[in-house]
N, C-alpha and C positions, 0 to 999 in steps of 0.2 A: 688834362686836355678836354675831356667831355664837359667839365664844368665851365670852361671858357666858351665852348660852343653854345651851351645852354644860355649863359649870360649874354652872349652876343645876340642870340635870337630874341631873348626877352627885351634887350635894349632896343633892337630894331622895331619890335612890336610896339613898345611904349612910344617911341618917337613917331611911328607912323599913325597909330590909332588914337593916342591920347594927346598928341600935339605938344610934346615936351621936347626941349632941345636936348642934345646928347648929354650935356653936363648934368642937367636935372634928372635925366633918366638914370644915369649912373648913381646919383644920390638916392633916388627912390629905391633902386636895387639894393644899395648898401643898407638902407633902413630896413627893408623887408628881410634881408639876410642876417640881421642882428638878432641874436638870441638873448632873451631876457635872462639875466644872471641872478636876479632877486625879485621878490614880490613884496608888496606893501599891504599890510593888514589894515582894513578899514572898519571891521566890525567891532562895536563896543568901545572904540577908542576916539570917538568924536566929542567927548566931554572931558577935556583936560582937568577941570576943577574937581571931577569925581574920580580921578585915577586912584587916589589914595583909598577911597572907600571901596572901589572895585577890587583893589589889591587885597585889602583886609578881608573882604567877603570870600574871595577866591582862595586865599590862603587858608582860611578857616575850613572851607569846604574840602579843600585838598587834604588837609591834615585829618579831618574827620573821616574822609573816604579811606585813606591809607591806614589809619589806626583801627577803624572799625572792621575793615576787611582783613587786616592782619590778625586782629583778635579772633575773628571767625576761623581763620586758617590754623592758628595756634591751638584754639580750643578743640578743633576736630582732630588735629594731629596728635595731641598729647592726652586726650580724654578717650580711653578705649571704648566706652559705650557708644561713642559717635563714629566708630569705625564700621559704618554701614554705607551701602551704595548711595542712599539719598544725601548723606552728609559729604560723601566723597565728591559728588557733583556740585554741592554747594561750595565746597572749598575751591573747586575749579572756577566757579562763578566769581568768587572773591578775588582770585588771582587775576581774572580778566578785568574786573572793575578797577583794580590797582593799575593794571597795564593801560587801560583806557584813559584814566585821569592823568597818569604820568606822561602820556603821549600828547596831551593838550594843555593841561593847566600850567606846568612850569614855564612853558614858552609864553603863555598869556601873562603870567606874573613878571616875566622878564620885560615884555613890552611895556607894562604899566610902570614898573619901578625905574627903568632906564629911559623910558620915553622913546625907545627905538622900535619902530613898528615893522621893520624889514626882516625878511627871512630869505636865506639863500635858496636857490633852486634845488640843490641836493637835500638841504634840511627840510624843504617843503615836501619833497617826495618821500623822505624818511617818515615825516609826520603822517602823510597820506597812507603809507604802508601800515604804520602802527595802528592808526585809528580804524582803517578798513579791516585790518586783521582782527582787532578786538571786537568790533561790531558784528562782523560776519560769524565769528566763532561763538559769540554769545547767543545769536539767533539759533544756531544749530544746537548749542548746549541746552537751551530751554526746551527744545524738542526732545533731547535725550532725557532730560529730567522728567518730562511728561510721560515718556515711555517707561521710566522706572516706576512712577506712581501707578501707571496702568497695570504693570505686572504685579505690583504689591497688592492692589485692591481687587483687580479682576481675576488674577491667577495666584492667589496667596500660597497654594500648595506647591506650586512650581517655582515660586519666587527665589527661594534659597538656591535651588539647583541651577537656575538660569542666570540670575544676577550674581555670579561669582566674582571674586576679586579680578580674575583674568578677564572676564567679560566687561567689567567696569573699566579696566585699563584700555581694552580694545576700543570701547565706545569713546573714551576720552581722547585717545590718540587719533581716531578717525575724525572726531569733532574739531580738534585743533588743526589737523591736516587740511580739512576742507576750508577752514578759515585762512590758513596760510596760502593755499593754492589760489583762492579767490583774490587775496591781496596781492600776490605776485603777478597775477594776470593784469589787474588794473594798473599796477605800478609800471610794469614793463610796457604796457600799451601807452602809457603817458610819456615814456622816454623819447620816442621818435617825433612827437608833436613839436611844432614850431610855436614859440611864444615871442613874437616880434612886435607886438603892439602895446596896449595898456598892461600894466603890471599891478593894478590895484585889485586885491581880493576883497570882495564885499562880505567878509566873514571873519571869525576870530581864529580859525585854523584852516589848514589846507584840506579841502574836501573835494571830491571828484567833480561835482557839477560846477563848483566855483572855479576850478582850474580849467575845465573844458570851455567855459564861457570866455576865457582869455586867449585861447589858442587861435592862431591865424591859419592853421591848416585844417584839413578835414578831420572831424571827430566822429565820423559815422560809426566806425568799428568800436570806438570807446563807448558810444551811446548804446549800441546794440548789446555789448557785453554788460554794461551797467544795467540795462533793462532785463537781461537774462538773469543776472545776479539777484535783482530785486524779486523776480518771479520765483526763482529757485530757493533763495535763502530766506526771503521774507514771507511771500505768499504760501509757498509749499510747506514750510515749517509751521506757519500759523494754521494751515489746514490740518496738518498732522496733530498739532496740539489740540485743536478743536475736536477732532475725531477721537483722540485719546480720552479727553474729558467727557465726551458723549458716552463712551463705554463706562467710564468711571462713575458718572452720575447714575447711569442705569444700574450698575452693580450696587451702589450705595442705597438706592431706593429699595432694593430687594432685601436689605438687612432688616431684620425684625425689630431689634431693640433700638430705641432712640439714642442710647449711650454708644452703641456700636456705630450708628450713623454719624454721630458727632465726632467720634474718634477718627473714623475714616476720612471725614471731610476736613478735619483739622490738619491732617498730614498733607492735604493738597492746597489749603487756603493760602498759605504763604507764597507758594509757587504761582498760584493764579493771580495774586496781587502783583507779583514781579512781572509776569507775562503781560498783564493788562497795562501796567505802567510803561514797560519798555516798547511793546508793540504799538501802542497808541501813538507814541512819538515817532517811531520809525515809519509806520504806515503813513502818518500825516506828512512826513518830510519827503518820502521817496515814492510812495505808491499813490499818486494822485495826478489829475490832468495838469499839463504844463501851464494852462491858462490860469490855474488857481494859485500859482506860486506867488508868495509874498516874501520879499527879502527880510523884512523886519520880523515877521512871524517865524520864518525859518530859523533865524538866529535865536529867538526866544525859546523855540522848541529844542534847538541844539543844546542850549544850556541845561535842559532837563536831562537829556540822556548822556551828557558828558560831565555834568557837575552834580545834579541832584540825585539821579538814580543810583550811582555808586555809593552815595552817602546813605540812602534809604534802605538799600538791600540788606545790609547787616542788621538794621533795626527790624525789618520785616521778618527776617528769619529767626530773630532771637526773642522778640517780645512775647510770642505765643508758644514758645518751645521751652519746656521745663529742662530738658536735657542740655540744651545749649546754655541756658542760664546757669546751671550747675557748673558746666565746663568753664564758662566765663569767670565765675567766682574763683575756681581753682587756679586758672591762669593768672588772674589779677593778684591772687594771694602769693603765688610764686614770684611774680614780677616785683611785688612790694617787698617780699622777704629778701630777694636778691639785691634790690636797690638799697636796702637798709644794711 
């Protein structure tokens, strides 16, 4: 009954102020009350003759990301010398990278191989939740890893007593919980929005700002929560990482021997490279003035943190780490022996 009263009031307003006859007014109301049931992806799919090439490249990157990160996880799990806090968090990072690529790349390959660019509303929200969860959790995890390095270098005598197995598990659970809460909030705030107009997403996956741009209802609360998430998850964590490495560098400079300095810095260099690679893309995409947004640039940067970064992380953590290399050889030897 209240809905009919509201519809009647809207109809009378449209007829009176917009000079439409009652039939057209009802048609306009029907259009505005129609909820979009699916979205059409427009990013990277405007070149049909290159779909085969895109599919091959994305498939190779997806397989490299999954296999590389899986190898990292297996090496850390089955090689006892790697049962240390630093490698425990690296294993968590590898799981997140697999989760991130699995939430975006399989759907992209489906678009390319089948030529179907549509995604249902529910699938879009599921992809939004998965990607937001992995991105937010990784931001917090990088700060947790920086804290681990700070304790190891600045407080080496207390490191073993503080960074216990129980403490590492608590830190990991809190990290994943923060990412889940952030993702739940954004996804739940997306549910009541009305999508009654265009359904073309100018991206290759469902991302918060791309969806908000299509909503025909107020997105003020969504924008506020997105801004708060950017400040807390991106800027605050980046500040904590910067502060941690400020103390770390100061401690390293106090070391007398050059060999000790090199050993201390080598334990942090891989993490610094990962932080620089990941945060540069995240800050460029989300922490900048709206006037500087460029759709094409945003899509190219998104490729970095959804495709390239998950592939590079295993390489970064293994190339300069002798313990990881030894573990890799053992895992590969076991896999080869089992396959034969």
